[in-house]
PDB file of N, CA, C and O in Angstrom:
ATOM      1  N   UNK A   1       9.962   0.105 -19.251  1.00  0.00           N
ATOM      2  CA  UNK A   1      11.086   0.407 -18.676  1.00  0.00           C
ATOM      3  C   UNK A   1      12.635   0.569 -19.824  1.00  0.00           C
ATOM      4  O   UNK A   1      13.181   1.573 -20.282  1.00  0.00           O
ATOM      5  N   UNK A   2      12.850  -0.446 -19.926  1.00  0.00           N
ATOM      6  CA  UNK A   2      14.326  -0.926 -20.608  1.00  0.00           C
ATOM      7  C   UNK A   2      14.361  -0.376 -21.850  1.00  0.00           C
ATOM      8  O   UNK A   2      13.385  -0.782 -22.480  1.00  0.00           O
ATOM      9  N   UNK A   3      15.297   0.644 -22.739  1.00  0.00           N
ATOM     10  CA  UNK A   3      15.686   0.946 -24.137  1.00  0.00           C
ATOM     11  C   UNK A   3      15.970  -0.641 -24.323  1.00  0.00           C
ATOM     12  O   UNK A   3      16.110  -1.133 -23.203  1.00  0.00           O
ATOM     13  N   UNK A   4      16.079  -1.424 -25.151  1.00  0.00           N
ATOM     14  CA  UNK A   4      16.534  -2.462 -25.417  1.00  0.00           C
ATOM     15  C   UNK A   4      18.095  -1.686 -26.124  1.00  0.00           C
ATOM     16  O   UNK A   4      18.101  -0.762 -26.938  1.00  0.00           O
ATOM     17  N   UNK A   5      19.167  -2.292 -25.608  1.00  0.00           N
ATOM     18  CA  UNK A   5      20.441  -1.775 -26.581  1.00  0.00           C
ATOM     19  C   UNK A   5      21.187  -0.542 -26.103  1.00  0.00           C
ATOM     20  O   UNK A   5      22.361  -0.270 -26.354  1.00  0.00           O
ATOM     21  N   UNK A   6      20.059   0.386 -25.147  1.00  0.00           N
ATOM     22  CA  UNK A   6      20.452   1.997 -24.917  1.00  0.00           C
ATOM     23  C   UNK A   6      20.730   1.702 -23.580  1.00  0.00           C
ATOM     24  O   UNK A   6      21.864   1.658 -23.102  1.00  0.00           O
ATOM     25  N   UNK A   7      19.470   1.458 -22.859  1.00  0.00           N
ATOM     26  CA  UNK A   7      19.794   1.708 -20.989  1.00  0.00           C
ATOM     27  C   UNK A   7      19.291   0.055 -20.335  1.00  0.00           C
ATOM     28  O   UNK A   7      18.701  -0.375 -19.344  1.00  0.00           O
ATOM     29  N   UNK A   8      19.980  -0.526 -21.654  1.00  0.00           N
ATOM     30  CA  UNK A   8      20.053  -2.341 -20.702  1.00  0.00           C
ATOM     31  C   UNK A   8      19.593  -3.182 -21.624  1.00  0.00           C
ATOM     32  O   UNK A   8      19.282  -2.391 -22.515  1.00  0.00           O
ATOM     33  N   UNK A   9      19.280  -4.474 -22.107  1.00  0.00           N
ATOM     34  CA  UNK A   9      18.814  -5.254 -22.880  1.00  0.00           C
ATOM     35  C   UNK A   9      17.914  -6.289 -22.632  1.00  0.00           C
ATOM     36  O   UNK A   9      18.117  -7.184 -21.812  1.00  0.00           O
ATOM     37  N   UNK A  10      16.789  -6.164 -23.424  1.00  0.00           N
ATOM     38  CA  UNK A  10      15.511  -7.199 -23.726  1.00  0.00           C
ATOM     39  C   UNK A  10      15.753  -8.586 -23.756  1.00  0.00           C
ATOM     40  O   UNK A  10      16.349  -8.959 -24.766  1.00  0.00           O
ATOM     41  N   UNK A  11      15.470  -9.422 -22.967  1.00  0.00           N
ATOM     42  CA  UNK A  11      15.288 -10.742 -23.437  1.00  0.00           C
ATOM     43  C   UNK A  11      13.906 -11.334 -23.830  1.00  0.00           C
ATOM     44  O   UNK A  11      12.966 -10.618 -24.174  1.00  0.00           O
ATOM     45  N   UNK A  12      13.836 -12.880 -23.746  1.00  0.00           N
ATOM     46  CA  UNK A  12      12.209 -12.953 -23.087  1.00  0.00           C
ATOM     47  C   UNK A  12      12.773 -13.760 -22.403  1.00  0.00           C
ATOM     48  O   UNK A  12      13.790 -14.444 -22.281  1.00  0.00           O
ATOM     49  N   UNK A  13      11.116 -13.297 -21.664  1.00  0.00           N
ATOM     50  CA  UNK A  13      11.080 -14.642 -20.434  1.00  0.00           C
ATOM     51  C   UNK A  13      11.281 -16.056 -20.776  1.00  0.00           C
ATOM     52  O   UNK A  13      10.788 -16.759 -21.658  1.00  0.00           O
ATOM     53  N   UNK A  14      12.476 -16.380 -19.474  1.00  0.00           N
ATOM     54  CA  UNK A  14      13.074 -17.372 -19.812  1.00  0.00           C
ATOM     55  C   UNK A  14      14.152 -17.874 -19.544  1.00  0.00           C
ATOM     56  O   UNK A  14      14.615 -18.773 -18.842  1.00  0.00           O
ATOM     57  N   UNK A  15      14.682 -16.606 -20.716  1.00  0.00           N
ATOM     58  CA  UNK A  15      15.812 -16.880 -22.131  1.00  0.00           C
ATOM     59  C   UNK A  15      17.157 -16.839 -20.769  1.00  0.00           C
ATOM     60  O   UNK A  15      17.446 -15.710 -20.372  1.00  0.00           O
ATOM     61  N   UNK A  16      17.877 -17.990 -20.149  1.00  0.00           N
ATOM     62  CA  UNK A  16      18.567 -17.566 -19.369  1.00  0.00           C
ATOM     63  C   UNK A  16      19.915 -16.848 -19.885  1.00  0.00           C
ATOM     64  O   UNK A  16      20.370 -15.731 -19.640  1.00  0.00           O
ATOM     65  N   UNK A  17      20.515 -18.204 -20.919  1.00  0.00           N
ATOM     66  CA  UNK A  17      21.330 -18.185 -22.010  1.00  0.00           C
ATOM     67  C   UNK A  17      20.885 -16.558 -22.230  1.00  0.00           C
ATOM     68  O   UNK A  17      21.229 -15.650 -21.473  1.00  0.00           O
ATOM     69  N   UNK A  18      20.334 -16.458 -23.021  1.00  0.00           N
ATOM     70  CA  UNK A  18      20.398 -14.305 -23.650  1.00  0.00           C
ATOM     71  C   UNK A  18      20.883 -13.772 -22.063  1.00  0.00           C
ATOM     72  O   UNK A  18      22.079 -13.706 -21.780  1.00  0.00           O
ATOM     73  N   UNK A  19      20.201 -13.541 -21.441  1.00  0.00           N
ATOM     74  CA  UNK A  19      20.172 -12.909 -20.239  1.00  0.00           C
ATOM     75  C   UNK A  19      21.468 -12.835 -19.812  1.00  0.00           C
ATOM     76  O   UNK A  19      22.094 -11.777 -19.877  1.00  0.00           O
ATOM     77  N   UNK A  20      22.165 -14.333 -19.174  1.00  0.00           N
ATOM     78  CA  UNK A  20      23.805 -14.105 -19.365  1.00  0.00           C
ATOM     79  C   UNK A  20      25.060 -13.566 -19.940  1.00  0.00           C
ATOM     80  O   UNK A  20      26.195 -13.181 -19.658  1.00  0.00           O
ATOM     81  N   UNK A  21      23.794 -13.851 -21.391  1.00  0.00           N
ATOM     82  CA  UNK A  21      25.101 -13.134 -22.351  1.00  0.00           C
ATOM     83  C   UNK A  21      25.060 -11.587 -22.819  1.00  0.00           C
ATOM     84  O   UNK A  21      25.673 -10.784 -23.522  1.00  0.00           O
ATOM     85  N   UNK A  22      24.188 -11.672 -22.160  1.00  0.00           N
ATOM     86  CA  UNK A  22      23.404  -9.629 -22.527  1.00  0.00           C
ATOM     87  C   UNK A  22      24.137  -8.867 -20.916  1.00  0.00           C
ATOM     88  O   UNK A  22      24.749  -7.825 -20.678  1.00  0.00           O
ATOM     89  N   UNK A  23      23.739  -9.861 -20.212  1.00  0.00           N
ATOM     90  CA  UNK A  23      25.662  -9.619 -18.222  1.00  0.00           C
ATOM     91  C   UNK A  23      26.579  -9.383 -19.028  1.00  0.00           C
ATOM     92  O   UNK A  23      26.832  -8.242 -19.413  1.00  0.00           O
ATOM     93  N   UNK A  24      27.171 -10.357 -19.380  1.00  0.00           N
ATOM     94  CA  UNK A  24      28.095 -10.732 -20.030  1.00  0.00           C
ATOM     95  C   UNK A  24      29.206  -9.702 -21.069  1.00  0.00           C
ATOM     96  O   UNK A  24      30.376  -9.341 -20.946  1.00  0.00           O
ATOM     97  N   UNK A  25      28.074  -9.469 -22.163  1.00  0.00           N
ATOM     98  CA  UNK A  25      28.543  -8.006 -22.815  1.00  0.00           C
ATOM     99  C   UNK A  25      28.950  -6.731 -22.411  1.00  0.00           C
ATOM    100  O   UNK A  25      29.854  -5.977 -22.773  1.00  0.00           O
ATOM    101  N   UNK A  26      27.561  -6.641 -21.099  1.00  0.00           N
ATOM    102  CA  UNK A  26      27.409  -5.087 -20.823  1.00  0.00           C
ATOM    103  C   UNK A  26      28.969  -4.704 -19.630  1.00  0.00           C
ATOM    104  O   UNK A  26      29.560  -3.682 -19.281  1.00  0.00           O
ATOM    105  N   UNK A  27      29.123  -6.477 -19.297  1.00  0.00           N
ATOM    106  CA  UNK A  27      30.305  -6.004 -17.717  1.00  0.00           C
ATOM    107  C   UNK A  27      31.286  -6.695 -18.515  1.00  0.00           C
ATOM    108  O   UNK A  27      31.726  -7.406 -17.612  1.00  0.00           O
ATOM    109  N   UNK A  28      31.643  -6.868 -19.050  1.00  0.00           N
ATOM    110  CA  UNK A  28      32.874  -6.894 -19.903  1.00  0.00           C
ATOM    111  C   UNK A  28      33.240  -5.527 -20.588  1.00  0.00           C
ATOM    112  O   UNK A  28      34.401  -5.527 -20.997  1.00  0.00           O
ATOM    113  N   UNK A  29      32.755  -4.712 -20.750  1.00  0.00           N
ATOM    114  CA  UNK A  29      33.392  -3.504 -21.576  1.00  0.00           C
ATOM    115  C   UNK A  29      33.129  -2.395 -21.062  1.00  0.00           C
ATOM    116  O   UNK A  29      32.117  -1.762 -21.361  1.00  0.00           O
ATOM    117  N   UNK A  30      34.274  -1.873 -19.949  1.00  0.00           N
ATOM    118  CA  UNK A  30      33.475  -0.596 -18.741  1.00  0.00           C
ATOM    119  C   UNK A  30      32.961   0.466 -19.698  1.00  0.00           C
ATOM    120  O   UNK A  30      31.804   0.823 -19.480  1.00  0.00           O
ATOM    121  N   UNK A  31      33.727   1.164 -20.934  1.00  0.00           N
ATOM    122  CA  UNK A  31      32.929   2.019 -21.295  1.00  0.00           C
ATOM    123  C   UNK A  31      31.204   1.699 -21.746  1.00  0.00           C
ATOM    124  O   UNK A  31      30.421   2.641 -21.868  1.00  0.00           O
ATOM    125  N   UNK A  32      30.894   0.662 -21.902  1.00  0.00           N
ATOM    126  CA  UNK A  32      29.786   0.442 -22.518  1.00  0.00           C
ATOM    127  C   UNK A  32      28.915   0.411 -21.325  1.00  0.00           C
ATOM    128  O   UNK A  32      27.776   0.552 -21.770  1.00  0.00           O
ATOM    129  N   UNK A  33      28.863   0.303 -20.095  1.00  0.00           N
ATOM    130  CA  UNK A  33      28.555  -0.511 -19.559  1.00  0.00           C
ATOM    131  C   UNK A  33      28.511   1.161 -18.824  1.00  0.00           C
ATOM    132  O   UNK A  33      27.455   1.511 -18.297  1.00  0.00           O
ATOM    133  N   UNK A  34      29.672   2.092 -18.837  1.00  0.00           N
ATOM    134  CA  UNK A  34      29.605   3.381 -17.530  1.00  0.00           C
ATOM    135  C   UNK A  34      28.435   4.139 -19.391  1.00  0.00           C
ATOM    136  O   UNK A  34      27.599   5.040 -19.325  1.00  0.00           O
ATOM    137  N   UNK A  35      28.688   3.654 -20.235  1.00  0.00           N
ATOM    138  CA  UNK A  35      27.664   4.637 -21.020  1.00  0.00           C
ATOM    139  C   UNK A  35      26.228   4.772 -21.026  1.00  0.00           C
ATOM    140  O   UNK A  35      25.453   5.723 -21.125  1.00  0.00           O
ATOM    141  N   UNK A  36      26.060   2.932 -20.825  1.00  0.00           N
ATOM    142  CA  UNK A  36      24.016   2.340 -20.739  1.00  0.00           C
ATOM    143  C   UNK A  36      23.997   2.704 -19.011  1.00  0.00           C
ATOM    144  O   UNK A  36      22.998   2.986 -18.350  1.00  0.00           O
ATOM    145  N   UNK A  37      25.181   2.617 -18.606  1.00  0.00           N
ATOM    146  CA  UNK A  37      24.539   3.195 -16.758  1.00  0.00           C
ATOM    147  C   UNK A  37      24.368   4.727 -16.766  1.00  0.00           C
ATOM    148  O   UNK A  37      23.720   5.237 -15.851  1.00  0.00           O
ATOM    149  N   UNK A  38      24.897   5.490 -17.723  1.00  0.00           N
ATOM    150  CA  UNK A  38      24.329   7.077 -17.344  1.00  0.00           C
ATOM    151  C   UNK A  38      23.198   7.116 -18.318  1.00  0.00           C
ATOM    152  O   UNK A  38      22.233   7.801 -17.978  1.00  0.00           O
ATOM    153  N   UNK A  39      23.139   6.451 -19.567  1.00  0.00           N
ATOM    154  CA  UNK A  39      21.800   6.740 -19.893  1.00  0.00           C
ATOM    155  C   UNK A  39      20.414   6.308 -19.025  1.00  0.00           C
ATOM    156  O   UNK A  39      19.351   6.927 -19.083  1.00  0.00           O
ATOM    157  N   UNK A  40      20.670   5.106 -18.209  1.00  0.00           N
ATOM    158  CA  UNK A  40      19.437   4.251 -17.680  1.00  0.00           C
ATOM    159  C   UNK A  40      19.360   5.399 -16.576  1.00  0.00           C
ATOM    160  O   UNK A  40      18.200   5.719 -16.317  1.00  0.00           O
ATOM    161  N   UNK A  41      20.541   6.226 -15.728  1.00  0.00           N
ATOM    162  CA  UNK A  41      20.102   6.789 -14.869  1.00  0.00           C
ATOM    163  C   UNK A  41      19.176   7.983 -15.561  1.00  0.00           C
ATOM    164  O   UNK A  41      18.004   8.152 -15.226  1.00  0.00           O
ATOM    165  N   UNK A  42      19.606   8.502 -16.209  1.00  0.00           N
ATOM    166  CA  UNK A  42      19.439   9.847 -16.819  1.00  0.00           C
ATOM    167  C   UNK A  42      18.045   9.525 -17.634  1.00  0.00           C
ATOM    168  O   UNK A  42      17.166  10.349 -17.381  1.00  0.00           O
ATOM    169  N   UNK A  43      17.762   8.750 -18.330  1.00  0.00           N
ATOM    170  CA  UNK A  43      16.203   8.022 -18.423  1.00  0.00           C
ATOM    171  C   UNK A  43      15.309   8.097 -17.638  1.00  0.00           C
ATOM    172  O   UNK A  43      14.276   8.762 -17.561  1.00  0.00           O
ATOM    173  N   UNK A  44      16.114   6.853 -16.653  1.00  0.00           N
ATOM    174  CA  UNK A  44      14.995   7.276 -15.181  1.00  0.00           C
ATOM    175  C   UNK A  44      14.287   8.419 -14.515  1.00  0.00           C
ATOM    176  O   UNK A  44      13.186   8.633 -14.007  1.00  0.00           O
ATOM    177  N   UNK A  45      15.694   9.221 -14.801  1.00  0.00           N
ATOM    178  CA  UNK A  45      15.281  10.401 -14.181  1.00  0.00           C
ATOM    179  C   UNK A  45      14.299  11.429 -14.569  1.00  0.00           C
ATOM    180  O   UNK A  45      13.704  12.260 -13.884  1.00  0.00           O
ATOM    181  N   UNK A  46      14.263  11.088 -16.275  1.00  0.00           N
ATOM    182  CA  UNK A  46      13.297  12.358 -16.722  1.00  0.00           C
ATOM    183  C   UNK A  46      12.090  11.633 -16.592  1.00  0.00           C
ATOM    184  O   UNK A  46      11.182  12.364 -16.195  1.00  0.00           O
ATOM    185  N   UNK A  47      11.683  10.220 -16.824  1.00  0.00           N
ATOM    186  CA  UNK A  47      10.485   9.147 -17.225  1.00  0.00           C
ATOM    187  C   UNK A  47       9.510   8.990 -16.324  1.00  0.00           C
ATOM    188  O   UNK A  47       8.300   8.832 -16.484  1.00  0.00           O
ATOM    189  N   UNK A  48      10.522   9.081 -14.836  1.00  0.00           N
ATOM    190  CA  UNK A  48      10.307   8.740 -13.332  1.00  0.00           C
ATOM    191  C   UNK A  48      10.049  10.091 -12.005  1.00  0.00           C
ATOM    192  O   UNK A  48       9.893  10.110 -10.785  1.00  0.00           O
ATOM    193  N   UNK A  49      10.129  11.150 -13.187  1.00  0.00           N
ATOM    194  CA  UNK A  49      10.516  12.078 -11.737  1.00  0.00           C
ATOM    195  C   UNK A  49       9.449  12.456 -10.623  1.00  0.00           C
ATOM    196  O   UNK A  49       8.324  11.961 -10.687  1.00  0.00           O
ATOM    197  N   UNK A  50       9.675  13.027  -9.955  1.00  0.00           N
ATOM    198  CA  UNK A  50       7.918  13.158  -9.245  1.00  0.00           C
ATOM    199  C   UNK A  50       6.953  13.659  -9.800  1.00  0.00           C
ATOM    200  O   UNK A  50       5.907  13.059 -10.049  1.00  0.00           O
ATOM    201  N   UNK A  51       7.204  14.869 -10.070  1.00  0.00           N
ATOM    202  CA  UNK A  51       6.615  15.982 -11.957  1.00  0.00           C
ATOM    203  C   UNK A  51       5.900  14.718 -12.680  1.00  0.00           C
ATOM    204  O   UNK A  51       4.762  14.389 -12.346  1.00  0.00           O
ATOM    205  N   UNK A  52       6.489  14.151 -13.502  1.00  0.00           N
ATOM    206  CA  UNK A  52       6.221  13.523 -14.530  1.00  0.00           C
ATOM    207  C   UNK A  52       5.221  12.248 -13.806  1.00  0.00           C
ATOM    208  O   UNK A  52       4.216  11.845 -14.393  1.00  0.00           O
ATOM    209  N   UNK A  53       5.540  11.841 -12.817  1.00  0.00           N
ATOM    210  CA  UNK A  53       4.331  10.978 -12.205  1.00  0.00           C
ATOM    211  C   UNK A  53       2.922  10.698 -11.748  1.00  0.00           C
ATOM    212  O   UNK A  53       1.990   9.908 -11.892  1.00  0.00           O
ATOM    213  N   UNK A  54       3.449  12.250 -10.854  1.00  0.00           N
ATOM    214  CA  UNK A  54       2.448  13.375 -10.669  1.00  0.00           C
ATOM    215  C   UNK A  54       1.406  12.888 -11.537  1.00  0.00           C
ATOM    216  O   UNK A  54       0.659  11.915 -11.441  1.00  0.00           O
ATOM    217  N   UNK A  55       1.562  14.021 -12.629  1.00  0.00           N
ATOM    218  CA  UNK A  55       1.115  14.276 -13.406  1.00  0.00           C
ATOM    219  C   UNK A  55       0.030  12.922 -14.186  1.00  0.00           C
ATOM    220  O   UNK A  55      -1.043  12.964 -14.789  1.00  0.00           O
ATOM    221  N   UNK A  56       0.949  11.820 -13.798  1.00  0.00           N
ATOM    222  CA  UNK A  56       0.309  10.722 -14.974  1.00  0.00           C
ATOM    223  C   UNK A  56      -0.628   9.853 -14.237  1.00  0.00           C
ATOM    224  O   UNK A  56      -1.333   8.993 -14.765  1.00  0.00           O
ATOM    225  N   UNK A  57      -0.573  10.238 -12.541  1.00  0.00           N
ATOM    226  CA  UNK A  57      -1.358   9.724 -11.739  1.00  0.00           C
ATOM    227  C   UNK A  57      -2.309  10.664 -11.364  1.00  0.00           C
ATOM    228  O   UNK A  57      -3.242  10.227 -10.691  1.00  0.00           O
ATOM    229  N   UNK A  58      -2.303  11.695 -11.600  1.00  0.00           N
ATOM    230  CA  UNK A  58      -3.802  12.812 -11.737  1.00  0.00           C
ATOM    231  C   UNK A  58      -3.875  12.070 -13.036  1.00  0.00           C
ATOM    232  O   UNK A  58      -4.082  10.863 -12.906  1.00  0.00           O
ATOM    233  N   UNK A  59      -3.783  12.407 -13.955  1.00  0.00           N
ATOM    234  CA  UNK A  59      -4.662  11.468 -15.372  1.00  0.00           C
ATOM    235  C   UNK A  59      -5.614  10.322 -15.062  1.00  0.00           C
ATOM    236  O   UNK A  59      -6.836  10.367 -15.207  1.00  0.00           O
ATOM    237  N   UNK A  60      -5.046   9.498 -14.707  1.00  0.00           N
ATOM    238  CA  UNK A  60      -5.300   8.381 -14.110  1.00  0.00           C
ATOM    239  C   UNK A  60      -6.639   8.285 -13.733  1.00  0.00           C
ATOM    240  O   UNK A  60      -7.355   7.393 -14.189  1.00  0.00           O
ATOM    241  N   UNK A  61      -7.157   9.350 -12.725  1.00  0.00           N
ATOM    242  CA  UNK A  61      -6.906   9.557 -11.766  1.00  0.00           C
ATOM    243  C   UNK A  61      -8.446  10.515 -11.911  1.00  0.00           C
ATOM    244  O   UNK A  61      -9.507  10.461 -11.288  1.00  0.00           O
ATOM    245  N   UNK A  62      -8.074  11.171 -12.772  1.00  0.00           N
ATOM    246  CA  UNK A  62      -9.238  11.807 -13.223  1.00  0.00           C
ATOM    247  C   UNK A  62     -10.296  10.853 -14.339  1.00  0.00           C
ATOM    248  O   UNK A  62     -11.522  10.813 -14.450  1.00  0.00           O
ATOM    249  N   UNK A  63      -8.854   9.932 -15.280  1.00  0.00           N
ATOM    250  CA  UNK A  63     -10.175   9.311 -16.365  1.00  0.00           C
ATOM    251  C   UNK A  63     -10.820   7.759 -15.579  1.00  0.00           C
ATOM    252  O   UNK A  63     -11.627   7.122 -16.257  1.00  0.00           O
ATOM    253  N   UNK A  64     -10.382   7.121 -13.962  1.00  0.00           N
ATOM    254  CA  UNK A  64     -11.361   6.698 -13.637  1.00  0.00           C
ATOM    255  C   UNK A  64     -12.017   6.912 -12.593  1.00  0.00           C
ATOM    256  O   UNK A  64     -12.966   6.309 -12.094  1.00  0.00           O
ATOM    257  N   UNK A  65     -11.380   7.932 -12.246  1.00  0.00           N
ATOM    258  CA  UNK A  65     -12.860   7.957 -11.017  1.00  0.00           C
ATOM    259  C   UNK A  65     -14.127   8.001 -11.351  1.00  0.00           C
ATOM    260  O   UNK A  65     -14.045   8.006 -12.579  1.00  0.00           O
ATOM    261  N   UNK A  66     -15.817   8.053 -10.961  1.00  0.00           N
ATOM    262  CA  UNK A  66     -16.771   9.312 -11.010  1.00  0.00           C
ATOM    263  C   UNK A  66     -16.466  10.415 -10.688  1.00  0.00           C
ATOM    264  O   UNK A  66     -15.877  10.803  -9.679  1.00  0.00           O
ATOM    265  N   UNK A  67     -17.048  11.218 -11.948  1.00  0.00           N
ATOM    266  CA  UNK A  67     -17.309  12.294 -11.205  1.00  0.00           C
ATOM    267  C   UNK A  67     -18.641  12.640 -10.524  1.00  0.00           C
ATOM    268  O   UNK A  67     -19.791  12.787 -10.939  1.00  0.00           O
ATOM    269  N   UNK A  68     -18.043  12.715  -9.305  1.00  0.00           N
ATOM    270  CA  UNK A  68     -19.336  13.162  -7.986  1.00  0.00           C
ATOM    271  C   UNK A  68     -20.761  14.228  -9.185  1.00  0.00           C
ATOM    272  O   UNK A  68     -20.597  14.601 -10.347  1.00  0.00           O
ATOM    273  N   UNK A  69     -21.837  14.394  -8.411  1.00  0.00           N
ATOM    274  CA  UNK A  69     -23.358  15.472  -9.114  1.00  0.00           C
ATOM    275  C   UNK A  69     -23.714  15.642  -8.250  1.00  0.00           C
ATOM    276  O   UNK A  69     -24.079  14.740  -7.496  1.00  0.00           O
ATOM    277  N   UNK A  70     -23.773  17.006  -7.946  1.00  0.00           N
ATOM    278  CA  UNK A  70     -24.629  16.969  -6.897  1.00  0.00           C
ATOM    279  C   UNK A  70     -26.361  17.143  -7.236  1.00  0.00           C
ATOM    280  O   UNK A  70     -27.176  17.116  -6.314  1.00  0.00           O
TER     281      UNK A  70
END
């Protein structure tokens, strides 16, 4: 979901100091925060739009559900 360094910062599970440092890095630089926030919103709209998600679900259903035979 997150693109490390572009739409957020990724840390290992349980890396509380890393999460705190990453949060401070973003929040202490208003320009960086604004750019990252804008990219994250654009990325979410693009990758998780209704059309994109419906297409992915339809594809998943077609691969997963048995085709009825008559």
